[in-house]
C-alpha positions in Angstrom: -45.4 -15.9 2.4 -42.5 -18.1 1.7 -41.6 -16.0 -1.3 -41.8 -12.9 0.6 -39.2 -14.2 3.2 -36.9 -15.4 0.7 -37.3 -12.0 -1.1 -36.3 -10.3 2.3 -33.7 -12.6 3.1 -32.0 -12.0 -0.1 -32.4 -8.2 0.4 -30.7 -8.4 3.6 -28.0 -10.3 2.3 -27.3 -7.8 -0.3 -27.4 -5.0 2.0 -24.9 -6.9 4.4 -22.6 -7.3 1.3 -22.8 -3.7 0.4 -22.2 -2.5 3.8 -19.0 -4.7 3.9 -17.8 -3.4 0.5 -14.9 -0.7 0.8 -12.3 0.9 -1.1 -8.7 0.2 -0.6 -6.6 3.0 -1.7 -3.0 2.6 -2.9 -0.7 5.5 -2.6 2.8 4.8 -3.8 5.4 5.3 -6.3 6.9 3.3 -9.3 6.9 0.0 -7.6 3.1 0.3 -7.1 2.5 1.9 -10.3 4.1 -1.1 -12.0 6.9 0.9 -13.8 8.4 -1.0 -16.7 5.5 -3.7 -16.6 2.2 -4.2 -17.9 0.1 -2.7 -15.2 -2.6 -5.1 -15.5 0.1 -7.7 -14.3 1.4 -5.5 -11.4 0.9 -6.5 -7.7 -1.9 -4.1 -7.3 -3.7 -5.7 -10.2 -3.0 -9.0 -8.4 -4.3 -7.8 -5.5 -7.7 -6.9 -6.9 -7.9 -10.5 -8.3 -7.1 -12.0 -4.9 -9.8 -9.8 -3.2 -12.3 -11.2 -5.7 -11.0 -14.9 -5.4 -11.3 -14.7 -1.7 -14.8 -13.4 -1.7 -13.9 -9.7 -0.8 -16.0 -7.0 -2.4 -13.4 -4.3 -1.9 -12.6 -2.3 -4.9 -8.5 -1.2 -5.3 -7.9 2.4 -6.5 -4.3 2.5 -7.6 -3.3 6.2 -7.0 0.4 5.4 -7.3 2.9 7.7 -9.7 6.4 6.9 -10.6 8.9 9.1 -9.0 6.7 10.3 -6.1 8.5 11.2 -2.9 6.7 11.2 0.5 6.1 14.9 0.1 4.4 14.4 -3.2 2.0 11.7 -1.7 1.5 13.9 1.3 0.1 16.6 -1.1 -2.0 14.5 -3.1 -3.8 12.5 -0.4 -6.2 15.0 1.0 -7.8 15.0 -2.6 -7.7 11.2 -3.1 -9.4 10.8 0.5 -12.1 13.2 -0.7 -12.7 11.6 -4.0 -12.5 8.0 -2.9 -13.5 7.7 0.6 -11.4 4.6 1.3 -11.8 2.2 4.3 -8.0 1.3 3.9 -5.2 3.5 3.0 -2.1 1.5 1.9 1.3 3.8 2.0 4.1 2.7 -0.2 6.3 5.6 -0.3 9.7 6.8 0.8 12.0 4.8 -1.6 12.6 8.1 -3.7 13.3 9.9 -0.7 15.9 7.7 0.3 17.5 7.4 -3.2 17.4 11.3 -3.2 19.2 11.5 0.3 16.1 13.3 1.9 16.5 13.5 5.8 14.6 10.6 7.6 12.9 13.2 9.8 11.5 14.7 6.7 10.1 11.3 5.7 8.9 10.6 8.9 6.9 13.9 9.2 5.3 13.5 5.7 4.1 9.9 6.2 2.7 11.0 10.0 1.0 13.7 8.3 -0.6 11.2 5.9 -1.3 8.7 8.3 -3.3 11.2 10.6 -5.2 12.5 7.5 -6.2 9.0 6.5 -7.4 8.1 10.2 -9.1 11.4 10.5 -10.9 10.4 7.2 -12.0 7.3 8.8 -9.6 4.7 7.1 -7.4 2.2 8.3 -3.7 2.5 7.4 -1.2 -0.1 6.3 2.3 1.1 6.1 4.8 -0.7 3.6 8.4 -0.4 4.9 11.1 0.2 2.7 15.1 -0.2 3.0 18.0 1.4 0.9 21.1 -0.5 -0.4 24.1 -0.4 2.1 26.2 1.9 -0.1 24.1 4.8 1.5 25.9 4.3 4.7 25.2 2.4 7.9 23.9 5.6 9.8 21.4 6.7 7.1 20.0 3.5 6.0 19.5 2.4 9.7 17.6 5.8 10.4 15.7 5.4 7.5 14.4 2.1 8.2 13.6 3.1 11.7 11.2 5.6 10.4 8.6 2.8 9.3 8.8 1.0 12.3 8.6 4.2 14.7 5.8 5.2 13.0 3.9 2.1 13.1 4.4 1.8 16.9 3.6 5.5 17.5 0.1 5.5 15.4 -0.7 1.8 16.2 -1.0 1.0 12.4 -0.2 -2.3 10.5 3.3 -2.4 9.0 5.0 -4.5 6.3 8.5 -4.2 7.6 10.1 -4.5 4.3 8.0 -4.5 1.1 10.8 -5.9 -0.9 11.6 -8.6 1.3 12.9 -11.6 -0.9 13.1 -9.3 -4.0 15.3 -6.4 -3.3 19.0 -7.2 -4.2 18.2 -10.5 -6.1 19.1 -10.0 -9.7 16.5 -12.4 -11.2 13.5 -10.6 -9.2 14.5 -7.1 -10.4 14.4 -5.4 -13.9 17.8 -4.4 -15.4 17.9 -1.0 -13.5 18.3 -2.9 -10.4 15.6 -0.8 -8.5 12.2 -2.1 -9.6 10.8 -5.4 -9.3 10.5 -7.5 -12.3 7.5 -9.4 -13.5 8.3 -12.4 -11.6 8.3 -10.5 -8.3 5.1 -9.2 -8.6 3.4 -12.1 -7.0 5.9 -12.1 -4.2 5.3 -8.4 -3.6 1.6 -9.5 -2.9 2.3 -12.2 -0.7 4.6 -9.7 1.4 1.6 -7.5 1.8 -1.5 -9.8 2.0 -0.9 -11.3 5.5 -1.0 -7.5 7.2 -3.7 -6.5 4.6 -6.2 -9.4 5.2 -7.2 -8.7 8.7 -7.7 -4.7 7.8 -10.4 -5.7 5.0 
C-alpha cells in the first residue's frame, strides 16, 4: 500500500511539473539573435541556463532575426504562435525601426498588433523598450521611447523601460560597430530582463 501511495504521489508531482512547464518565445532582432557572437553565449542562451538553475521547466525558443523591424516581427508572429504555443512572448523589436527613421506611430501600431495577437493566443507579454542615440533629434527620440511606455500602460503588460540600460553608449560594453552589445554585456542584458520576466513564468 505504501508503494502505491509513493507511486501516486510521484505521478502527481510529475503532472504538476509538466503543467507548470511553458514556452518562452523571444521575438527580436540582432540583439537577441546574438549578432557577432557565439549564440550559445548570448543573453537568450543565458536565460535558458538561468531558468534551469532556478528550477523552472520553461523552454526558451529564440525566434530573433538580425535586421528585423517591427513590421517583420508582426508578419512572422502568427506562425510562431501557432507553432510554439508560448505561455510568454518577449518582444524585443524597434531598434531597426528607429535606425531607419520609421515613424513612431508605425512602430506603435505594429507592436500593438503583436501584443494583441500574443494575448489572444493566451500568452503573457513582456516588452523590451529601446532608445535611440541623441543624434536622431530630441523630438524623434522622445516620441520613439514613448511608444514602449504607452503600450505597456494601454495593454497592461510588463515592460523593461530600456533593454540596453548600463550598456548602450558604453564603449567597453559594445562591439566595434557601436550598435550591438559585446560578449561582456550579455549577462547584463539578462539582468535587465530577469526582474520583469520572473513573475510572468
